[in-house]
C-alpha positions in Angstrom: 19.2 -4.2 13.0 22.8 -5.3 13.1 25.6 -5.4 10.5 27.8 -8.5 10.2 30.6 -8.4 7.7 28.9 -5.5 5.9 25.5 -7.4 5.7 22.3 -6.4 7.5 20.7 -8.7 10.0 17.2 -8.1 11.4 15.3 -10.1 14.0 12.3 -8.3 15.5 11.5 -5.1 17.4 9.1 -5.3 20.4 8.6 -3.8 23.8 11.7 -5.7 24.9 13.9 -3.8 22.4 15.6 -4.5 19.1 16.2 -8.2 19.3 18.4 -10.2 16.9 18.4 -13.8 18.2 21.4 -16.1 17.6 19.0 -19.0 16.8 16.1 -19.3 14.5 15.4 -19.5 10.7 16.9 -16.5 8.8 15.7 -15.8 5.3 18.3 -14.4 2.8 17.9 -10.8 1.5 19.0 -10.0 -2.0 19.6 -6.8 -3.8 17.2 -7.3 -6.7 19.3 -5.1 -9.0 22.5 -7.2 -8.6 21.4 -10.5 -7.2 24.0 -9.9 -4.4 23.0 -11.2 -0.9 22.8 -8.1 1.4 21.7 -9.6 4.6 19.2 -11.9 6.3 15.9 -11.6 8.2 14.5 -13.8 11.0 11.2 -15.6 10.2 9.5 -15.1 13.6 8.0 -18.2 15.1 4.6 -18.5 16.8 5.9 -18.5 20.3 8.0 -15.4 19.8 5.1 -13.7 18.0 2.8 -14.5 20.9 5.2 -12.8 23.3 5.6 -9.7 21.1 1.8 -9.3 20.9 1.4 -9.9 24.7 4.0 -7.3 25.4 2.3 -4.9 23.0 -1.0 -5.5 24.9 0.8 -4.7 28.2 2.2 -1.5 26.7 -1.3 -0.5 25.6 -2.9 -1.2 28.9 -0.2 0.1 31.2 0.9 3.2 29.4 -0.1 4.0 25.8 -3.9 4.3 26.4 -3.1 6.8 29.2 -0.9 9.0 27.2 -2.7 12.3 26.5 -3.6 12.8 22.8 -1.5 15.9 22.4 1.5 14.1 23.9 1.0 11.3 21.4 0.9 13.9 18.6 4.1 15.5 19.8 5.9 12.2 19.8 4.8 11.5 16.2 6.0 15.0 15.1 9.4 14.2 16.5 9.3 10.8 14.6 8.5 12.6 11.4 11.3 15.1 11.9 13.8 12.3 12.4 12.7 10.5 9.2 13.0 13.8 7.3 16.5 14.5 8.7 17.7 11.0 7.6 15.9 10.7 4.3 19.1 10.3 2.3 20.3 7.5 4.5 16.9 5.8 4.5 16.6 6.1 0.7 19.9 4.3 0.2 18.7 1.5 2.3 15.5 1.2 0.2 17.4 1.4 -3.0 19.6 -1.5 -2.0 16.7 -3.6 -0.5 13.9 -3.0 -3.1 15.7 -1.6 -6.2 13.7 1.6 -6.5 15.2 4.6 -8.2 16.5 7.2 -5.8 13.8 9.7 -6.6 11.2 7.0 -6.1 12.6 6.0 -2.7 12.9 9.6 -1.6 9.3 10.3 -2.8 8.0 7.4 -0.6 9.9 8.7 2.4 8.6 12.2 1.9 5.1 10.8 1.7 5.6 8.9 4.9 6.7 12.1 6.7 3.6 14.0 5.3 1.3 11.2 6.5 2.8 11.0 10.0 2.6 14.8 10.4 -1.0 14.9 9.1 -2.1 12.3 11.6 0.0 13.8 14.4 -1.9 17.0 14.0 -5.1 15.0 14.4 -4.2 13.5 17.8 -6.3 15.9 19.9 -9.1 16.3 17.4 -10.8 12.8 17.7 -14.2 13.5 19.2 -17.3 11.7 20.2 -20.9 12.9 19.9 -24.0 13.3 22.0 -27.4 11.7 21.0 -30.9 13.0 21.3 -31.7 14.7 24.5 -34.5 12.9 26.2 -35.6 14.1 29.7 -33.5 12.7 32.5 -31.0 11.0 30.2 -27.5 11.6 28.9 -26.4 9.5 25.9 -23.2 9.9 24.1 -20.8 7.9 21.9 -17.1 7.6 21.9 -14.7 6.1 19.4 -12.3 3.9 21.3 -9.1 2.1 20.2 -9.1 -1.6 19.7 -5.9 -2.1 21.8 -3.4 -4.0 19.6 -3.9 -4.1 15.8 -1.9 -5.7 13.1 -0.7 -4.7 9.6 0.6 -6.9 6.8 2.3 -4.9 4.1 3.8 -5.4 0.6 7.3 -4.6 -0.6 6.7 -1.8 -3.1 6.2 1.2 -0.7 7.7 0.4 2.7 7.9 4.0 4.0 4.4 4.8 2.7 2.9 1.8 4.4 4.3 2.8 7.8 2.8 6.2 7.5 -0.4 4.9 6.0 -1.1 2.2 8.6 0.9 2.9 11.8 0.2 6.6 12.0 -3.6 6.5 12.1 -3.6 3.4 14.3 -1.3 5.2 16.8 -3.2 8.4 16.8 -6.4 6.5 17.5 -4.7 5.1 20.6 -3.7 1.6 19.4 -0.4 -0.3 19.6 0.5 -2.0 16.3 2.4 -5.1 15.2 3.6 -4.7 11.6 4.6 -7.7 9.5 7.2 -6.4 7.1 7.7 -8.0 3.6 10.1 -10.8 3.8 11.8 -9.8 0.6 12.6 -6.2 1.7 12.1 -5.5 5.5 15.1 -3.3 6.2 13.6 0.2 5.8 10.5 -0.7 7.9 12.8 -2.0 10.7 14.8 1.3 10.5 11.7 3.4 10.6 10.5 1.7 13.8 13.9 2.1 15.3 13.5 5.9 14.7 10.1 5.9 16.3 11.7 4.6 19.5 14.5 7.2 19.2 11.8 9.9 18.9 10.4 8.9 22.3 7.5 6.7 21.3 7.5 4.0 24.0 8.8 0.5 23.0 6.0 -1.8 22.3 3.7 0.8 20.7 5.1 -0.2 17.3 6.5 -3.7 16.9 7.8 -5.2 13.7 8.4 -8.8 12.6 9.0 -10.4 9.3 8.8 -13.8 7.6 7.1 -15.4 4.7 3.6 -14.2 4.2 1.8 -17.5 4.2 3.6 -18.5 7.4 3.6 -15.4 9.6 0.4 -13.8 8.3 -1.9 -16.5 9.5 -0.1 -16.7 12.9 -0.6 -12.9 13.3 -4.3 -13.2 12.5 -4.8 -16.2 14.6 -3.5 -14.6 17.8 -6.4 -13.4 19.9 -4.4 -10.5 21.1 -4.7 -8.9 17.7 -8.1 -7.1 17.5 -8.1 -6.0 13.8 -5.9 -6.3 10.7 -5.0 -3.9 7.9 -3.8 -5.8 4.9 -2.3 -4.7 1.5 -1.5 -7.4 -1.0 -2.7 -9.7 -3.7 -6.3 -10.9 -4.2 -5.4 -14.5 -3.4 -3.8 -13.6 -0.1 -6.7 -11.2 0.6 -9.1 -14.1 0.2 -7.1 -16.1 2.8 -7.2 -13.0 5.2 -11.0 -12.7 4.8 -11.5 -16.4 5.5 -9.4 -16.3 8.6 -11.0 -13.1 9.7 -14.4 -14.8 9.5 -13.2 -17.6 11.7 -12.0 -15.2 14.3 -14.7 -12.6 13.7 -12.0 -9.9 13.2 -12.5 -6.6 11.3 -10.2 -6.1 8.4 -9.2 -3.3 6.0 -8.2 -4.6 2.7 -6.4 -3.1 -0.3 -5.9 -5.8 -2.9 -4.6 -4.2 -6.0 -6.2 -3.3 -9.3 -6.3 -3.4 -13.1 -7.0 0.3 -13.4 -8.5 1.8 -16.6 -7.2 5.0 -18.3 -9.9 6.5 -20.6 -8.6 8.8 -23.3 -11.5 10.7 -24.9 -11.3 12.0 -28.4 -10.6 15.5 -27.1 -7.9 14.5 -24.6 -4.8 16.6 -24.5 -2.4 13.9 -25.6 0.7 16.0 -24.6 -0.4 15.6 -21.0 -2.3 12.3 -21.1 0.1 10.1 -22.9 3.3 10.7 -20.8 1.1 10.5 -17.7 -0.4 7.2 -18.7 3.0 5.9 -19.6 4.5 7.0 -16.3 1.6 5.5 -14.3 2.5 2.1 -15.8 6.3 2.2 -15.5 7.0 4.1 -12.2 8.5 1.7 -9.8 8.9 -0.7 -12.7 5.1 -1.1 -12.8 5.0 -2.4 -9.2 2.1 -0.2 -8.3 -1.5 -1.1 -7.4 -2.8 2.0 -9.2 -0.9 1.4 -12.4 -3.1 2.5 -15.3 -2.5 -0.7 -17.2 -5.7 -0.7 -19.3 -5.5 2.3 -21.6 -8.8 2.7 -23.4 -8.4 5.0 -26.4 -11.1 6.5 -28.7 -10.8 5.1 -32.2 -10.2 8.5 -33.7 -6.9 8.9 -31.9 -6.0 5.2 -31.3 -3.2 4.9 -33.9 -1.6 8.2 -32.8 -1.7 7.2 -29.1 -0.2 3.7 -29.9 2.7 5.4 -31.7 3.3 7.9 -28.9 3.1 5.3 -26.1 5.4 2.9 -27.9 7.9 5.7 -28.6 7.9 6.8 -24.9 8.3 3.2 -23.7 11.1 2.4 -26.1 13.1 5.5 -25.0 12.8 4.8 -21.3 16.3 4.2 -19.9 16.3 1.0 -17.9 19.3 0.9 -15.6 20.7 0.3 -12.2 18.9 2.2 -9.4 22.2 3.7 -8.4 22.7 5.3 -11.9 21.3 8.8 -11.9 20.5 8.4 -15.6 18.2 5.5 -15.0 14.5 6.1 -15.6 13.2 2.7 -14.7 14.8 0.0 -12.4 14.4 -3.6 -11.5 11.5 -5.7 -10.4 11.6 -7.1 -6.8 12.8 -10.6 -7.8 13.5 -12.9 -10.8 10.4 -14.9 -10.1 8.4 -11.7 -10.4 10.2 -10.9 -13.7 9.3 -14.4 -14.9 5.7 -13.9 -14.0 5.5 -10.7 -16.0 7.3 -12.3 -19.0 4.8 -15.2 -18.9 1.8 -12.8 -18.8 3.2 -10.9 -21.8 3.7 -14.1 -23.8 0.2 -15.3 -23.0 -1.2 -11.9 -24.1 0.6 -12.0 -27.4 -0.6 -15.6 -28.0 -4.1 -14.4 -27.3 -3.9 -11.8 -30.1 -2.2 -8.7 -28.7 0.4 -6.9 -30.8 3.7 -6.1 -29.1 4.7 -2.5 -29.8 7.6 -2.2 -27.4 9.6 -4.4 -24.9 8.2 -7.8 -24.1 11.4 -9.4 -22.8 13.8 -9.2 -19.8 16.4 -6.5 -19.8 19.3 -8.8 -19.4 22.2 -6.9 -20.9 25.3 -5.8 -18.9 25.3 -4.4 -16.2 21.7 -5.5 -15.6 22.2 -9.2 -16.2 22.5 -10.0 -12.5 19.2 -8.4 -11.6 15.5 -8.8 -12.3 15.1 -6.1 -14.9 12.3 -6.1 -17.6 11.8 -3.9 -20.6 9.0 -1.4 -20.6 6.3 -3.2 -22.6 3.4 -1.9 -24.6 0.7 -4.2 -26.1 -1.9 -3.1 -28.7 -5.0 -4.7 -30.1 -5.9 -6.0 -26.6 -9.4 -7.3 -26.1 -11.3 -7.4 -22.8 -10.8 -11.2 -22.5 -7.0 -11.0 -23.1 -4.9 -11.9 -20.1 -3.2 -8.5 -20.4 -6.6 -6.9 -19.7 -7.7 -9.2 -16.9 -4.6 -10.0 -14.7 -2.6 -7.6 -12.6 1.0 -7.8 -13.9 2.7 -5.8 -11.1 5.3 -5.1 -13.7 6.0 -2.7 -16.6 3.2 -3.8 -19.0 0.7 -1.4 -20.6 -2.2 -2.5 -22.7 -4.0 -0.4 -25.4 -7.7 -1.0 -26.1 -9.9 0.7 -28.7 -13.4 2.1 -28.1 -15.9 4.1 -30.2 -18.4 5.6 -27.7 -18.3 6.9 -24.1 -20.8 4.3 -23.0 -18.7 1.6 -24.5 -15.6 2.9 -22.7 -17.6 3.0 -19.4 -18.9 -0.6 -19.8 -15.5 -2.0 -20.6 -13.8 0.0 -17.8 -16.3 -1.6 -15.4 -16.0 -5.1 -16.9 -12.9 -5.8 -14.7 -13.2 -7.6 -11.3 -11.0 -4.8 -9.9 -12.1 -1.4 -8.8 -9.3 0.5 -7.2 -8.6 3.6 -9.3 -9.3 5.0 -12.8 -8.1 7.9 -14.9 -10.2 10.0 -17.3 -8.6 12.4 -19.8 -10.6 14.9 -21.9 -12.3 18.3 -22.0 -16.0 17.4 -22.6 -17.5 18.2 -19.2 -20.6 16.2 -19.7 -18.7 13.1 -20.8 -16.2 13.5 -17.9 -19.0 13.8 -15.4 -20.9 10.9 -16.8 -17.8 8.7 -16.5 -16.9 10.0 -13.0 -20.4 9.2 -11.7 -20.5 5.7 -13.2 -17.0 4.2 -13.1 -16.8 1.6 -10.4 -13.5 2.6 -8.7 -12.6 3.9 -5.3 -10.6 6.8 -6.8 -11.2 8.5 -10.1 -8.6 11.0 -11.3 -9.6 13.5 -14.0 -6.8 14.9 -16.2 -4.3 13.8 -13.6 -3.1 10.5 -12.1 -1.8 8.9 -8.9 -3.1 12.0 -7.1 -3.2 10.8 -3.5 -3.1 13.1 -0.5 -3.3 12.5 3.3 -6.6 14.3 3.5 -8.3 12.3 0.7 -9.8 9.0 1.8 -9.2 6.1 -0.7 -10.6 2.6 -0.8 -11.3 -0.1 -3.2 -14.4 -1.6 -4.8 -15.1 -5.2 -5.9 -12.0 -7.4 -5.8 -9.8 -4.4 -4.9 -10.9 -4.7 -1.3 -12.9 -2.7 1.2 -12.3 -0.3 4.0 -10.6 3.1 3.7 -7.1 4.5 4.1 -6.0 8.1 4.2 -8.0 10.9 5.6 -9.8 11.1 9.0 -11.8 8.0 7.9 -8.6 6.0 8.3 -8.4 6.9 12.0 -12.0 5.8 12.5 -11.1 2.5 10.9 -8.8 1.9 13.9 -11.5 2.6 16.4 -14.7 0.9 17.5 -17.8 2.8 18.6 -19.1 2.7 22.2 -22.4 4.1 23.2 -23.0 5.3 26.8 -26.5 5.8 28.2 -26.9 7.4 31.7 -30.3 7.4 33.4 -30.6 10.5 35.7 -34.0 9.7 37.2 -34.3 9.2 40.9 -37.8 7.8 40.8 -38.8 5.0 38.5 -41.0 2.0 38.2 -38.9 -1.1 39.1 -39.3 -4.5 37.5 -40.9 -7.2 39.7 -42.1 -4.5 42.1 
């Protein structure tokens, strides 16, 4: 990363170093809160990407695969320490590039440190197993790395994505090529620079950027990439699946959600309501686990509607640099327009607007991509607000009468990433937990992810697992070894 007249410029990072070419197509980078151009990023071409992947393969074969596991872990611990030491500097970069609030950016960086340390401690604990002991035979299995793997990441959690994808891939013994989001690649480039500074050999982690529909297919089509981890939209995920089928390439997919929040009639609303509201408006709603379908028991529906609307209307929307701000900007004006169009279509389909429902375009926000925290009531299951992921600050309130009705409607969505259940009836809670179709179910809490807890999606939310030891295994392939110890045997064709 270089600075020219106060603006950032990134090219790519590979085994050959941190390269910023003089030639090539550079994409503009904007501060989404102000509309100001803050830099530019190279859209990598196929030839350069091929060289980066080939160099990563050479790094894997010549050095990285021979590094002892505990040494790999020590390098990763140093990397995590550097990130922690520079968390304020890194947060400022993310605030400018993505528009997150300072506490949101710092939270992501702290999560990344936690993930890297968790996986670093796992480096010398990946083990194989032996199989049934037949006479004169040894048989055992070992999980081995793929070699070079790829990752395609979204804009909303750059630091988390590095810890979530690069750390388990590295600890499994792989090199990784990351495709950073073209709208906001700066933090990811900086984190990979810190990896090299920590002593991780150049080429173990490479990073490129460019438009997803251009660079993503190039990354997947290169035979030097053995598997892909992808986080993004359902539409892009379908393209990844199709291309992975052509190349017979394993993939891990996390494709977003339309997560239900079920408020039973005995839910503690003092906890449940602010939590449900925050799960929708943290990071301006740009969260794959946003609890955007709030299913409320009829006996408390009117009270919940009033409380949620009050909370939303009092949220202070402001610049990410303002310490008084409680919600900031969306990533771009086209994304803001997408959210606004979805809200309009939801109201046209019968939803009642209780709060928000329009851009936040007053000064000093008029140069950015801000949107008001929006609450919609009287939403039915076929309303666009209940079916489509907004990836913006839009919460929908739905009414139910029985637990089984809430369960059926929660499962009616094509998505199945996460769910929240709030209440005190143990039988009802357990019934819902056992039958909700979601990879993560949070009971009387929300967004409760931890490095030790594996998470994955169901249905259109994807497949494969992230977090936990299972994530390390996702970056390995099993090999079985069978050793015949007999010295006398009947030979074929004797």
